TORNUVEX-82505 format. One line per 2 residues: number of its first residue (from 1); for each residue x, y, z of N, C-alpha, C, O. Coordinates in Angstrom, 3 decimals, decimal comma. Each point is the difference from the previous one (the first is absolute). Layout:
N
NUM) X Y Z X Y Z X Y Z X Y Z | ...
***
This chain:
240
1) -97,186 -1,310 61,737 -0,401 -1,328 0,177 0,482 -0,796 1,046 0,418 -1,040 -0,508 | -0,256 1,023 1,881 0,671 -0,637 1,277 0,921 -0,696 -0,987 0,529 -0,826 0,743
3) 0,215 0,558 -2,443 0,069 -0,111 -0,246 -0,130 0,256 -1,697 0,876 -0,006 -0,865 | -2,422 0,243 0,770 0,030 0,398 -0,264 0,442 -0,778 0,878 1,228 0,085 0,009
5) -1,855 -1,292 1,247 -0,088 -0,342 0,806 0,182 1,127 -0,207 -0,754 0,719 -0,657 | 2,212 -0,247 1,404 0,289 0,325 -0,500 -0,067 -1,058 0,935 0,489 -1,128 -0,057
7) -1,289 1,771 1,074 -0,726 -0,591 -0,354 0,150 -0,318 -0,092 0,158 -0,941 0,777 | 0,256 0,966 -2,320 1,303 -1,443 -0,443 -0,750 -1,149 0,206 -0,431 -1,013 -0,551
9) 0,488 1,937 2,118 0,298 -0,671 0,693 -0,877 -0,375 0,571 -0,813 0,043 -0,923 | 0,366 -0,336 1,591 -1,315 -0,079 0,754 -1,014 -0,865 -0,806 -1,042 -0,308 0,579
11) 1,310 -0,253 -2,272 -0,761 -0,649 -1,041 -0,731 -0,874 0,325 -1,016 -0,219 -0,661 | 1,406 -0,686 2,022 -0,914 -1,755 -0,074 -0,189 0,067 1,098 0,828 0,417 0,809
13) -2,052 -0,847 -0,516 -0,817 -0,204 1,317 -0,017 -1,227 0,400 0,265 -0,699 -0,978 | -0,473 -0,074 2,099 -0,106 -0,839 0,140 -1,522 -0,359 0,163 -0,882 0,689 0,513
15) 0,791 -1,990 -1,100 -1,147 -0,017 -0,352 -1,106 -0,977 1,297 0,298 -0,672 0,987 | -1,312 0,956 -1,483 -0,942 -0,460 1,002 -0,738 -0,607 -0,097 -0,976 0,657 -0,363
17) 0,575 -2,389 0,536 -1,033 -0,960 -1,113 -1,315 0,260 0,393 -0,239 0,273 1,176 | -0,578 -0,322 -1,960 -1,373 0,054 -0,461 -0,792 -1,298 -0,677 0,200 -0,674 -1,010
19) -1,062 0,660 1,922 -0,640 -1,539 -0,770 -0,080 -0,417 -1,422 0,590 0,872 -0,637 | -1,019 -1,749 -0,132 0,345 -0,058 -1,398 -0,100 -1,702 -0,237 0,218 -0,961 0,739
21) -0,612 1,088 -1,995 -0,400 -1,107 -0,434 1,671 -0,512 -0,520 0,938 0,733 -0,312 | -1,002 -2,518 0,366 1,409 -0,455 0,308 0,271 0,002 -1,485 1,202 0,114 -0,237
23) -1,894 -0,198 -0,724 0,216 -0,049 -1,630 -0,050 1,266 -0,125 -0,085 0,320 -1,186 | 0,101 0,556 1,907 0,397 1,533 -0,664 0,344 1,082 0,925 -0,581 1,085 -0,020
25) 1,589 -1,399 0,884 0,579 0,488 1,482 0,412 1,389 -0,769 0,661 0,147 -1,029 | -1,343 0,916 1,971 0,629 1,285 -0,118 0,357 0,286 1,537 -0,816 -0,381 0,841
27) 1,827 0,941 -0,481 0,277 1,070 1,170 0,500 1,497 -0,309 0,682 0,522 -0,881 | -1,418 -0,048 2,144 0,349 1,270 -0,085 0,453 0,922 1,117 -0,381 -0,293 1,133
29) 1,133 1,356 -1,294 0,542 0,362 1,373 -0,520 1,795 -0,507 -0,563 0,401 -1,019 | 1,075 0,353 2,284 -0,092 1,347 -0,278 0,766 0,775 0,847 -0,196 -0,168 1,204
31) 1,079 1,034 -1,572 0,820 0,630 1,236 -0,006 1,480 -0,167 -0,288 0,465 -1,102 | 0,606 0,378 2,187 -0,305 1,490 -0,050 0,896 0,081 0,980 0,069 -0,588 1,080
33) 1,076 1,937 -1,931 1,163 0,111 0,802 -0,131 1,732 0,088 -0,658 0,663 -0,801 | 1,172 -0,288 1,568 0,300 1,489 0,716 1,548 -0,074 0,114 0,840 -0,896 0,083
35) -0,855 2,293 -0,117 1,588 0,721 0,128 0,368 0,901 -0,030 -0,783 0,902 -0,298 | 2,039 -0,605 0,554 0,583 1,211 -0,138 1,624 -0,089 -0,389 0,566 -0,866 0,666
37) 0,041 1,361 -1,320 1,111 0,369 -0,490 0,699 1,281 0,378 -0,784 0,860 0,400 | 1,831 -0,569 -0,418 0,822 1,299 -0,091 0,369 0,335 -0,750 0,351 1,178 0,062
39) -0,124 -1,956 -1,412 -0,005 0,697 -1,524 -0,736 -1,170 -1,246 0,161 -1,219 0,045 | -0,669 1,685 -0,707 -0,644 -0,925 -1,002 0,717 -0,051 -0,994 0,047 1,096 -0,558
41) 0,740 -2,131 -0,096 0,768 -0,295 -1,579 -0,695 -0,755 -0,721 -0,481 -0,962 0,599 | 0,093 1,108 -2,416 -0,383 -1,030 -0,646 0,670 0,139 -0,952 0,294 1,039 -0,591
43) 0,044 -2,291 0,346 1,223 -0,345 -1,445 1,095 1,234 0,059 0,209 0,684 -1,002 | 0,565 -0,421 2,417 0,935 0,642 -0,219 -0,227 1,407 0,522 0,844 0,552 0,706
45) -2,100 0,086 -1,091 -0,275 1,337 0,214 -0,819 0,457 1,221 -1,096 -0,527 0,188 | 1,573 1,518 0,696 -0,380 -0,049 1,366 -1,035 1,202 -0,738 0,272 0,878 -0,820
47) -1,492 -1,228 1,451 -1,449 0,409 -0,733 -1,103 0,807 1,571 -1,031 0,671 -0,029 | 1,814 -1,124 1,107 -0,537 1,118 1,484 0,678 -0,612 0,821 0,551 -1,100 -0,021
49) -0,648 2,088 0,931 0,544 -0,023 1,449 -0,538 -0,968 0,878 -0,207 -1,170 -0,321 | -0,036 1,701 1,515 -0,771 -0,954 1,141 -1,452 -0,197 -0,179 -0,890 0,826 0,201
51) 0,772 -2,198 -0,662 -1,390 -0,474 -0,664 -0,616 -0,813 0,643 0,416 -0,565 1,012 | -1,287 0,444 -1,440 -1,311 -1,042 1,125 -0,690 -0,653 -1,314 -0,201 0,619 -1,045
53) -0,143 -2,048 1,291 -0,426 -0,768 -1,224 -1,024 -0,968 0,352 0,341 -0,740 0,923 | -1,326 0,569 -1,328 -0,628 -1,499 -0,424 -0,466 -0,759 -0,735 -0,644 0,469 -0,938
55) 0,759 -1,740 1,043 -0,113 -0,945 -0,887 -1,267 -1,013 0,023 -0,397 0,141 1,157 | -0,258 -0,858 -1,629 -0,680 -1,169 -0,059 -0,215 -0,690 -1,275 -0,186 0,389 -1,153
57) 0,270 -1,571 1,738 0,673 -1,423 -1,407 -0,906 -1,026 0,290 -0,173 -0,489 1,116 | -0,243 0,264 -1,862 -0,601 -1,559 -0,173 0,484 -0,871 -0,769 0,031 0,282 -1,198
59) 0,558 -1,772 1,705 0,505 -0,703 -1,211 -0,729 -1,666 0,105 0,046 -0,791 0,943 | -0,753 0,640 -2,391 -0,956 -1,255 -0,295 1,199 -1,299 -0,458 0,622 0,289 -1,023
61) -0,338 -1,322 1,505 0,537 -1,130 -0,034 -0,907 -0,346 -1,248 -1,089 -0,169 0,548 | 0,857 -0,069 -2,111 -0,342 -0,355 -0,892 0,263 -1,553 -0,431 -0,910 -0,554 -0,615
63) 1,784 0,015 0,825 0,501 -1,075 0,149 1,171 -0,466 1,306 0,282 0,879 0,815 | 0,310 -2,151 -0,679 0,829 -0,201 0,339 1,491 0,834 -0,174 0,756 0,300 0,923
65) -0,584 -0,050 -2,210 0,846 0,431 -0,585 -0,133 1,833 -0,319 0,970 0,741 0,162 | -2,267 -0,265 -0,604 -0,404 1,308 -0,406 -0,680 0,973 1,105 -1,068 -0,324 0,520
67) 1,599 1,291 -0,250 -0,634 1,304 0,848 -0,061 1,286 -0,786 0,767 0,460 -0,845 | -1,821 -0,038 1,326 -0,478 1,498 -0,102 -0,092 0,777 0,662 -0,760 -0,206 0,946
69) 1,494 1,632 -1,027 -0,321 0,423 1,132 -0,171 1,426 -0,287 0,520 0,274 -1,081 | -1,242 1,070 1,848 -0,697 1,025 -0,592 -0,006 0,882 1,513 -0,051 -0,374 1,172
71) 0,114 1,472 -1,706 0,434 0,874 1,312 -0,315 1,425 -0,561 -0,364 0,348 -1,124 | 0,661 0,482 2,447 -0,173 1,459 -0,045 1,048 0,744 0,759 0,062 -0,498 1,124
73) 0,659 1,330 -1,240 0,630 1,149 1,000 0,230 1,472 -0,388 0,283 0,551 -1,064 | -0,519 -0,100 2,375 0,339 1,471 0,019 1,064 0,389 1,011 0,094 -0,559 1,093
75) 0,901 1,781 -1,599 0,467 0,644 0,943 0,001 1,147 -0,435 -0,152 0,351 -1,170 | 0,379 0,489 2,377 -0,024 1,544 -0,024 1,093 0,541 1,282 0,087 -0,506 1,119
77) 0,604 1,540 -1,590 1,327 0,331 0,450 -0,838 0,839 1,606 -1,044 0,616 0,219 | 2,112 -1,018 0,498 -0,735 0,413 1,497 0,362 1,438 0,402 1,160 0,296 -0,290
79) -1,741 0,483 0,774 0,248 1,493 0,490 -0,927 0,782 -1,188 -1,216 0,168 -0,091 | 2,715 0,361 -1,056 -0,411 0,787 -0,907 -0,967 -0,182 -0,910 -0,629 0,927 -0,510
81) 0,385 -2,686 0,145 -1,266 0,046 -0,492 0,416 -0,049 -1,689 -0,914 -0,178 -0,804 | 2,214 0,331 0,352 0,341 0,429 -1,562 -0,420 -1,276 -1,050 -0,332 0,008 -1,186
83) 0,501 -1,101 2,171 -0,212 -1,255 -0,772 -0,596 -0,720 0,046 0,151 -0,610 1,059 | -1,056 0,122 -1,808 -1,266 -1,604 0,268 0,417 -0,568 -1,357 0,565 0,677 -0,859
85) -0,952 -2,254 0,699 0,400 -0,836 -0,780 -1,405 -0,847 0,319 -0,328 -0,337 1,138 | -0,343 0,088 -2,192 -1,336 -1,371 0,267 0,984 -1,017 -1,482 0,718 0,439 -0,898
87) -1,078 -1,675 1,191 0,619 -0,912 -0,542 -1,784 -1,659 0,094 -0,732 -0,411 0,900 | 0,891 0,115 -2,332 -0,156 -1,215 -0,043 0,526 -0,987 -0,587 0,220 0,219 -1,191
89) 0,114 -1,377 1,617 0,943 -1,111 -0,034 -0,696 -1,140 -0,405 -1,101 -0,167 0,525 | 1,643 -0,975 -1,655 -0,141 -1,509 0,304 0,811 -0,469 -0,585 0,765 0,610 -0,746
91) -0,762 -2,145 1,027 1,221 -0,823 -0,043 -0,408 -1,459 -0,248 -0,510 -0,721 0,858 | 0,782 0,366 -2,101 -0,407 -1,588 -0,375 1,922 -0,907 0,034 0,991 0,255 -0,684
93) -1,182 -1,179 1,662 1,219 -0,552 0,257 -0,286 -1,853 -0,100 -0,826 -0,637 0,654 | 1,799 0,108 -1,679 -0,099 -1,764 -0,261 1,104 -0,278 0,392 1,079 0,474 -0,356
95) -1,322 -1,322 1,171 1,234 -1,163 0,845 0,393 -1,002 -0,973 -0,552 -1,088 0,168 | 1,503 1,182 -1,311 0,583 -1,309 -0,626 0,203 -1,111 0,100 -0,264 -1,020 -0,637
97) 1,142 1,468 2,147 0,676 -1,223 0,961 0,536 0,673 1,228 -0,073 1,068 0,608 | 0,474 -1,888 -0,572 0,563 0,334 2,092 0,396 1,551 0,111 -0,422 0,895 0,733
99) 1,525 -0,925 -1,881 0,863 1,127 -0,084 -0,625 0,902 -0,725 -0,065 1,110 0,527 | -0,508 -1,248 -1,763 0,078 1,454 -1,024 -1,855 -0,026 0,043 -0,769 -0,960 -0,029
101) 0,462 2,677 0,122 -1,011 0,340 -0,122 0,232 1,442 -0,973 0,898 0,837 -0,103 | -2,173 -1,053 -0,500 -0,054 1,027 -1,119 -1,114 0,883 0,313 -0,819 -0,492 0,776
103) 0,558 1,800 -1,230 -1,369 0,612 0,611 0,180 1,532 -1,286 0,754 0,466 -0,854 | -1,869 -0,274 1,444 -0,464 1,723 -1,011 -0,648 0,771 1,282 -0,779 -0,312 0,901
105) 1,573 1,594 -1,318 -0,667 1,308 0,603 -0,365 0,528 -0,719 0,210 -0,032 -1,212 | -1,412 1,181 2,365 -0,636 1,064 -1,059 -0,327 1,001 0,880 -0,422 -0,387 1,090
107) 0,496 1,456 -1,252 -0,270 1,239 1,282 -0,404 1,071 -1,019 0,445 0,256 -1,119 | -1,815 0,510 2,141 -0,159 1,307 -0,656 0,536 1,041 0,955 0,113 -0,573 1,084
109) 0,276 1,851 -0,974 0,913 0,701 0,798 -0,560 1,367 -0,021 -0,155 0,585 -1,072 | -0,102 -0,140 2,009 -0,435 1,958 0,062 1,023 0,361 0,733 0,271 -0,577 1,053
111) 0,492 1,689 -1,582 1,114 0,803 0,831 -0,787 1,253 0,089 -0,673 0,443 -0,931 | 0,781 0,052 1,989 -0,500 1,579 0,108 1,326 0,549 1,219 0,326 -0,370 1,129
113) 0,202 1,525 -2,180 0,700 1,059 0,822 -0,505 1,162 0,101 -0,529 0,663 -0,892 | 0,717 -0,342 2,221 -0,873 1,510 0,061 0,927 1,047 -0,262 -0,461 1,084 -0,357
115) 1,928 -1,253 0,497 1,044 0,629 -0,089 0,855 -0,312 -1,121 -0,483 -0,816 -0,785 | 1,927 1,378 0,445 0,819 -0,585 -0,603 0,236 -1,342 0,460 -0,112 -0,164 1,215
117) 0,396 -0,770 -1,876 0,079 -1,274 0,455 1,782 -0,235 0,548 0,669 1,003 -0,249 | 0,093 -2,098 0,899 0,956 0,084 0,300 0,833 -0,833 -0,530 0,961 -0,485 0,598
119) -1,241 0,285 -1,637 0,963 -0,813 -1,139 -0,383 0,159 -1,357 0,481 0,772 -0,830 | -1,829 -1,969 0,642 -0,260 0,394 -1,073 -1,572 0,047 -0,264 -0,432 -0,725 0,896
121) -0,693 1,191 -1,653 -1,127 0,222 0,015 -0,384 -1,132 -0,693 0,193 -0,054 -1,215 | -0,836 -1,080 1,963 -0,441 -0,897 -0,891 -1,222 0,058 -0,130 -0,700 0,609 0,810
123) 0,117 -1,368 -2,081 -1,221 -0,125 -0,696 -0,835 -0,801 -0,037 0,281 -1,152 -0,328 | -1,766 1,582 0,706 -0,462 -1,353 0,216 -0,339 -1,174 -1,193 0,149 0,266 -1,192
125) -0,540 -1,365 1,582 0,098 -0,594 -1,076 0,153 -1,685 0,600 0,334 -0,500 1,075 | -0,709 0,054 -2,208 -0,117 -1,677 0,297 1,745 -0,820 -0,187 0,744 0,158 -0,968
127) -0,509 -0,866 1,987 1,327 -0,844 -0,281 -0,243 -1,073 -0,246 -1,019 -0,533 0,438 | 2,151 -0,283 -1,448 -1,088 -1,771 -0,394 1,972 -0,730 0,217 1,033 0,475 -0,471
129) -1,142 -1,192 0,977 1,113 -1,057 -0,344 0,094 -1,853 0,446 -0,834 -0,806 0,414 | 1,671 0,759 -0,612 0,221 -1,608 0,164 1,390 -0,203 1,184 0,630 1,002 0,339
131) -0,380 -1,946 0,038 0,940 -0,302 1,006 0,069 -1,856 0,291 -0,876 -0,848 -0,170 | 1,924 0,752 0,535 0,929 -1,595 0,476 0,253 0,143 1,269 0,310 1,107 0,443
133) -0,402 -2,189 0,339 0,549 -0,071 1,027 0,105 -1,524 0,364 -0,860 -0,880 0,024 | 2,225 0,866 0,256 0,927 -1,456 0,333 0,589 -0,064 1,560 0,855 0,636 0,616
135) -2,004 -2,035 -0,216 0,592 0,120 1,714 0,963 -1,009 0,214 -0,183 -1,206 -0,165 | 1,475 1,897 0,632 1,123 -1,241 0,305 -0,310 -1,033 1,052 0,019 -1,229 -0,054
137) -0,307 2,060 1,018 -1,038 -1,130 0,978 -0,746 0,916 1,316 -0,563 1,078 -0,189 | 0,648 -1,531 1,100 -1,815 0,589 0,591 0,893 1,491 0,815 -0,610 0,706 0,803
139) 1,595 -0,520 -1,056 0,275 1,680 0,296 0,330 0,730 -0,554 0,036 1,152 0,433 | 0,501 -1,592 -2,084 0,200 0,747 -0,831 -0,529 -0,129 -1,379 -0,002 -1,080 -0,590
141) -0,619 2,603 -0,120 -0,714 -0,194 -0,933 0,905 1,317 -0,984 0,409 1,040 0,516 | -0,272 -1,328 -1,712 0,227 1,034 -1,113 -0,885 0,056 -0,889 -0,649 -0,928 -0,482
143) 0,596 2,498 0,154 -1,595 -0,003 -1,224 0,801 1,662 -0,504 0,481 0,977 0,575 | -0,720 -1,435 -1,969 0,313 0,942 -1,000 -1,678 0,338 -1,112 -0,798 -0,733 -0,585
145) 0,951 2,313 0,788 -1,394 0,704 -0,704 0,055 0,780 -0,994 0,780 0,926 0,220 | -1,251 -0,886 -1,202 -0,327 1,152 -0,997 -1,577 0,422 -0,097 -1,009 -0,696 -0,113
147) 1,183 2,030 0,194 -1,252 0,881 0,148 0,098 0,962 -0,971 1,047 0,645 -0,048 | -2,330 -0,312 -1,100 -0,116 0,860 -0,551 -0,851 1,103 0,797 -1,127 -0,267 0,416
149) 1,809 1,692 -0,199 -1,299 1,255 0,691 -0,311 0,713 -0,975 0,787 0,867 -0,378 | -1,823 -1,034 -0,161 -0,876 0,859 -0,928 -0,285 1,038 0,124 -0,443 0,568 -0,998
151) 0,578 0,360 2,560 -0,172 1,073 -0,089 1,573 0,438 -0,096 -0,052 1,018 -0,689 | 0,939 -1,171 0,902 1,878 0,388 -0,401 0,032 -0,048 -1,327 0,766 0,694 -0,669
153) -2,055 -1,973 -0,078 1,125 -0,562 -1,278 1,024 -0,343 0,309 0,904 0,750 -0,369 | -0,566 -1,756 1,017 1,490 -0,580 0,013 0,060 -1,157 0,963 -0,617 -0,268 1,030
155) 1,608 -0,348 -1,741 0,289 -1,298 1,060 0,682 0,131 1,743 0,576 1,076 0,161 | -0,572 -1,898 0,964 0,550 -0,167 0,780 0,242 -1,715 0,232 -0,754 -0,838 -0,494
157) 1,701 0,574 1,164 0,107 -1,376 -0,014 1,052 -0,215 1,515 0,978 0,674 0,323 | -1,500 -1,661 0,283 1,024 -0,380 1,100 0,283 -1,304 0,195 -0,588 -0,876 -0,636
159) 1,734 0,554 1,743 0,483 -1,249 0,181 0,215 -0,024 2,054 0,524 0,827 0,747 | -1,133 -2,023 -0,488 0,019 0,483 1,733 0,487 -1,477 0,207 0,118 -0,979 -0,737
161) 0,048 1,172 1,694 0,171 -1,566 1,457 -1,036 0,447 1,035 -0,325 1,116 0,407 | -0,088 -2,360 -0,114 -0,513 0,279 1,269 0,202 -0,881 1,082 -0,672 -1,021 -0,149
163) 1,368 1,029 1,219 0,061 -0,848 1,123 -0,369 0,239 1,073 0,301 1,138 0,362 | -1,112 -2,012 0,695 -0,763 -0,251 1,176 0,630 -0,831 0,509 0,666 -0,768 -0,694
165) -0,696 0,654 2,400 0,255 -0,873 0,409 -0,792 0,284 1,873 0,111 0,870 0,863 | -0,835 -2,108 -1,003 -0,961 0,006 1,460 1,145 0,204 0,993 1,047 -0,620 -0,188
167) -1,203 1,648 1,490 1,158 -0,140 1,236 -1,003 -0,749 0,904 0,325 -1,052 0,550 | -1,574 1,616 -0,401 -1,205 -1,129 0,890 -1,084 -0,129 -0,304 -0,565 0,632 -0,892
169) 0,286 -1,132 1,303 -1,302 -0,715 -0,164 -0,952 0,841 -0,558 -0,745 -0,421 -0,885 | 0,663 1,851 1,400 -0,972 1,124 -0,474 0,945 0,873 -1,143 -0,595 0,711 -0,810
171) 1,859 -0,782 0,788 0,743 1,762 -0,362 0,889 -1,243 -1,034 0,526 -1,088 0,235 | -0,737 2,068 -1,631 1,303 -0,352 -0,974 0,569 1,473 -0,418 -0,444 1,108 0,302
173) 1,434 -1,420 -0,999 0,834 1,338 -0,605 0,008 -0,527 -1,440 0,067 -1,146 -0,447 | -0,179 2,639 -0,277 0,192 -0,448 -1,570 0,941 1,301 -0,231 0,177 1,006 0,687
175) 0,484 -1,533 -2,234 1,047 1,077 -0,388 -0,624 0,153 -1,434 -0,659 -0,946 -0,430 | 0,789 1,859 -0,195 -0,417 -0,259 -1,413 0,993 1,418 -0,481 0,066 1,135 0,471
177) 0,607 -1,772 -1,565 1,257 0,927 -0,825 0,031 -0,263 -1,379 0,166 -1,136 -0,445 | -0,385 2,581 -0,559 -0,434 -0,146 -1,285 0,735 0,930 -0,509 0,325 1,047 0,558
179) 0,047 -1,509 -1,961 0,156 1,140 -1,144 -1,023 0,338 -0,923 -0,579 -1,021 -0,373 | 0,168 1,974 -0,099 -0,609 0,747 -1,180 0,490 0,353 -1,063 1,215 0,185 0,068
181) -1,777 0,028 -1,260 0,361 0,138 -1,245 -1,182 0,636 -0,546 -1,125 -0,479 0,140 | 1,472 1,990 -1,015 -1,246 0,663 -0,521 0,743 0,385 -1,277 1,220 0,090 -0,139
183) -2,261 0,138 -0,848 0,079 0,412 -1,383 -1,038 1,443 0,063 -1,198 0,170 0,226 | 2,482 0,831 -0,591 -1,162 1,611 -0,194 -1,076 0,151 1,437 -0,986 0,736 -0,052
185) 1,327 -1,512 1,268 -1,068 0,460 0,495 0,617 1,222 1,186 0,986 0,106 0,729 | -2,304 0,750 -1,070 0,346 1,517 0,469 1,408 0,225 0,281 0,539 0,000 1,107
187) 0,116 0,238 -2,516 1,118 0,200 -0,186 1,235 -0,564 0,770 0,926 0,641 0,496 | -1,170 -2,279 -0,515 0,887 -0,540 0,842 0,156 -1,218 -1,138 -0,990 -0,489 -0,545
189) 2,309 0,077 0,267 0,358 -1,111 -0,972 0,874 -1,107 0,561 0,661 0,298 0,995 | -0,575 -1,295 -1,385 0,712 -0,965 0,534 0,106 -0,583 1,668 -1,065 -0,149 0,600
191) 2,045 -0,090 -0,067 -0,510 -0,636 1,010 -0,252 1,460 1,070 0,509 1,117 -0,096 | -1,554 -1,688 1,168 -0,755 1,326 0,365 0,191 -0,039 1,660 0,296 1,125 0,402
193) -0,373 -1,970 0,518 0,789 -0,402 1,537 -0,230 -1,447 0,209 -0,501 -0,971 -0,568 | 1,147 1,320 1,723 0,368 -1,147 1,097 -1,080 -0,003 0,808 -0,461 1,139 -0,070
195) -0,271 -1,868 0,882 -0,792 0,431 0,920 0,153 -0,951 1,093 1,004 -0,671 -0,236 | -1,501 0,352 1,222 -0,200 -0,891 0,999 -1,070 0,371 1,101 -0,382 1,168 0,079
197) -0,262 -2,436 1,035 -0,716 0,357 0,808 0,086 -1,054 0,562 0,000 -1,083 -0,586 | 0,098 1,259 1,979 0,582 -0,994 1,712 -1,811 0,028 0,719 -0,646 0,973 0,388
199) 0,395 -1,924 -0,418 -1,173 0,010 1,380 -0,393 -1,097 0,457 0,036 -1,076 -0,595 | -0,540 1,333 1,966 -0,151 -1,222 0,645 -1,255 0,340 0,684 -0,238 0,956 0,738
201) -0,827 -2,307 -1,278 -1,199 0,117 0,292 -0,507 -0,991 1,035 0,027 -1,228 -0,084 | -0,501 1,988 1,091 -0,844 -1,195 1,134 -1,274 -0,094 0,016 -0,702 1,002 0,142
203) 0,167 -2,301 -0,294 -0,957 -0,258 0,260 -0,948 0,427 1,432 0,413 -0,589 0,998 | -1,219 1,214 -0,826 -0,718 0,436 1,546 -0,860 -1,323 0,520 -0,073 -0,621 1,061
205) -0,532 0,521 -2,359 -1,124 -1,346 -0,124 0,047 -0,515 -1,343 0,808 0,310 -0,876 | -1,863 -1,217 0,802 -0,078 -0,724 -1,825 -0,684 0,909 -0,590 -0,527 -0,491 -0,998
207) 0,249 1,698 1,138 -0,153 0,635 -0,961 0,159 1,609 0,154 -0,779 0,733 -0,611 | 1,663 -0,268 1,327 0,496 1,142 0,063 1,791 -0,359 0,648 0,515 -0,714 0,861
209) -0,066 1,727 -1,915 1,650 0,168 0,272 0,358 1,576 -0,304 -0,818 0,910 -0,132 | 1,893 -0,844 0,075 0,825 1,416 0,289 1,160 -0,196 -0,538 0,562 -1,095 0,022
211) 0,005 2,340 -0,663 1,781 -0,312 -0,714 0,168 1,216 -0,058 -0,622 0,885 -0,588 | 1,690 -0,875 1,368 0,944 1,536 -0,416 1,131 -0,778 -0,982 0,477 -1,128 -0,122
213) -0,369 2,323 -0,433 1,090 -0,027 -1,418 0,463 1,309 -0,226 -0,448 1,126 0,218 | 1,746 -1,717 -0,850 0,958 1,416 -0,348 0,643 -0,402 -1,378 -0,007 -1,189 -0,317
215) 0,528 2,077 -0,463 0,204 0,058 -1,640 0,746 1,130 -0,305 0,564 0,868 0,667 | -0,737 -1,154 -2,094 0,938 1,064 -0,781 -0,041 -0,184 -1,460 -0,713 -0,909 -0,423
217) 1,519 1,797 -0,596 -0,515 0,003 -1,049 1,785 0,810 -0,475 0,263 1,162 0,312 | 0,575 -1,930 -0,956 1,028 0,730 -0,457 0,771 0,170 -1,441 0,940 -0,664 -0,438
219) -1,848 2,093 -0,333 0,333 -0,295 -1,431 1,300 -0,111 -0,686 0,877 0,846 0,174 | -0,732 -1,823 -0,917 1,277 -0,560 -0,645 0,729 1,172 -0,743 1,218 0,164 0,077
221) -2,063 0,641 -0,806 0,380 0,808 -1,132 0,255 1,630 0,809 -0,836 0,674 0,602 | 2,239 -0,390 -0,849 -0,486 1,274 1,017 -0,071 0,875 -1,080 0,823 0,903 0,149
223) -1,552 -0,785 -1,305 -0,353 1,050 -0,531 -1,574 -0,040 0,194 -0,507 1,113 -0,139 | -0,266 -2,000 0,391 -1,281 0,110 0,220 -0,117 1,092 1,300 0,767 0,123 0,955
225) -1,780 0,483 -1,214 -0,426 0,683 0,820 -0,865 -0,112 1,247 -0,975 -0,707 -0,256 | 0,975 1,148 1,517 -0,466 -1,126 1,312 1,459 -0,033 0,671 1,048 0,531 -0,366
227) -1,378 -1,432 1,601 0,383 0,246 1,159 0,146 -1,837 0,406 -1,052 -0,624 -0,142 | 1,974 0,019 0,497 0,087 -1,176 0,693 -0,909 0,422 1,208 0,150 1,153 0,403
229) -1,286 -2,131 0,364 -0,872 -0,153 0,643 -0,110 -1,137 1,286 0,058 -1,226 -0,089 | -0,200 1,894 1,058 -0,172 -1,016 0,944 -1,462 0,084 0,837 -0,389 1,155 0,170
231) -0,373 -2,091 0,310 -1,406 0,232 0,322 0,176 -1,017 1,485 0,963 -0,767 0,035 | -1,868 0,811 1,071 -0,782 -0,678 0,888 -1,029 -0,144 0,295 -0,754 0,926 -0,299
233) 0,362 -1,702 0,773 -2,038 0,176 -0,149 -0,432 -1,270 1,007 0,819 -0,704 0,591 | -1,699 0,615 -0,547 -0,952 -1,193 0,545 -1,041 -0,547 -0,289 -0,880 0,812 0,288
235) 0,358 -1,855 -0,753 -1,087 -0,521 -0,390 -1,125 -0,959 0,878 0,340 -0,969 0,679 | -1,440 1,344 -0,806 -0,937 -0,826 0,728 -1,250 -0,681 -0,488 -1,041 0,555 -0,351
237) 1,409 -2,348 0,397 -0,965 -0,503 -1,161 -0,770 -0,575 0,412 0,524 -0,688 0,875 | -1,723 0,452 -0,940 -0,993 -1,110 0,039 -0,607 -0,876 -0,776 -0,203 0,491 -1,111
239) -0,231 -1,736 1,227 -0,116 -0,587 -1,036 -1,506 -0,837 0,771 -0,111 -0,424 1,150 | -0,694 0,410 -2,050 -1,091 -0,574 -0,111 -0,645 -1,687 -0,529 -1,209 -0,232 0,016
***
């Protein structure tokens, strides 16, 4: 997940308003994203090298404080085609105050390794979890979450910050940094990795954006199998 999300990151779309009854106001937004990355890192594991992905997501504002997001995602290794991944995901968020938001996330992932995996052979399955975010100001948010991966039969947890800043009327910069913890997750235990991603988003129009990015993952335990990773890529986003 972009971030899955990352995907993670790419999990929120900009809502477009549709007519609704005043007593039962519903807002709907749809976002489609396609992109390329030099390496695909998921929860500190390298799953594929040169990768092309596509995601489409919709978000419905159920009330002034609650929203529901749903979407699907597909990634494939460019060139050799040794790796493919399909995902379905949803997210329910509730804003308790101007600072605090809590939510639930659910996804199903289907991993397909044609050849031996680069790190671990991930198992297909459902992933369920909860998260809480604290908004310090318009530029800085901290989020902590815990997720149970039924394919791995193990827990994954993370804590991260996201900082963003507008540098012009149509362009903003964003930096995500985080730490993750795992419990018997594909032969890893304890502190897993420190990760980050720096991106620059430019709105070509009200509905089209382009986002180049760089990022990386550093394993905290030297005994864990795998290597530190870095990557770069580009996303192209269209909102409806």
